[in-house]
C-alpha positions as CSV (number, residue, x, y, z in Angstrom):
1,X,14.0,0.8,-9.5
2,X,11.1,-0.1,-7.1
3,X,8.0,2.1,-7.2
4,X,7.6,2.0,-3.5
5,X,10.1,3.5,-1.0
6,X,10.5,3.4,2.8
7,X,8.1,5.9,4.3
8,X,7.8,8.3,7.2
9,X,5.8,7.2,10.3
10,X,2.1,8.3,10.5
11,X,-0.7,7.7,13.0
12,X,-1.8,4.1,12.4
13,X,-4.9,2.1,13.1
14,X,-5.1,-1.7,13.1
15,X,-6.8,-3.8,10.4
16,X,-6.6,-7.6,9.8
17,X,-6.4,-9.4,6.5
18,X,-5.4,-12.8,5.2
19,X,-3.4,-13.3,2.0
20,X,-2.5,-16.3,-0.1
21,X,1.0,-17.5,1.0
22,X,2.5,-17.0,-2.4
23,X,1.4,-13.3,-2.4
24,X,2.7,-12.8,1.1
25,X,6.1,-14.3,0.1
26,X,6.2,-12.1,-3.0
27,X,5.4,-9.0,-1.0
28,X,8.2,-9.9,1.5
29,X,10.7,-10.3,-1.4
30,X,9.6,-6.9,-2.9
31,X,10.1,-5.2,0.5
32,X,13.6,-6.6,0.7
33,X,14.3,-5.2,-2.8
34,X,12.8,-1.8,-2.1
35,X,14.3,-1.4,1.4
36,X,10.9,-1.4,3.0
37,X,11.1,-2.6,6.6
38,X,7.6,-4.0,7.0
39,X,4.7,-5.5,5.1
40,X,2.6,-2.8,6.7
41,X,4.6,-0.1,4.9
42,X,4.1,-2.0,1.6
43,X,0.4,-2.3,2.1
44,X,0.0,1.4,3.0
45,X,1.9,2.6,0.0
46,X,0.3,0.1,-2.4
47,X,-3.2,1.2,-1.2
48,X,-2.3,4.9,-1.6
49,X,-1.0,4.2,-5.1
50,X,-4.2,2.3,-6.2
51,X,-6.4,5.0,-4.6
52,X,-4.6,7.8,-6.4
53,X,-4.5,6.1,-9.8
54,X,-8.1,4.8,-9.9
55,X,-9.9,7.5,-12.0
56,X,-13.4,6.3,-10.9
57,X,-12.4,6.5,-7.2
58,X,-10.9,10.0,-7.7
59,X,-14.1,11.2,-9.4
60,X,-16.2,9.6,-6.7
61,X,-14.3,11.3,-3.9
62,X,-14.6,14.6,-5.7
63,X,-18.3,14.3,-6.4
64,X,-19.0,13.2,-2.8
65,X,-16.7,15.7,-1.1
66,X,-14.6,12.9,0.5
């Protein structure tokens, strides 16, 4: 069962990034498996996951009222 799932639409802003081709291909394949429609959805959810699980980041946010 995939960790990420299709998501609801939110207000979005644009960013630009370049990825190694092999990683982009793997992300695309994962999106197919998980029923995620766009790479954008994957990147949003993967970012949210990392930010929620990184204990140092969570503490930093708390300590700095972010």
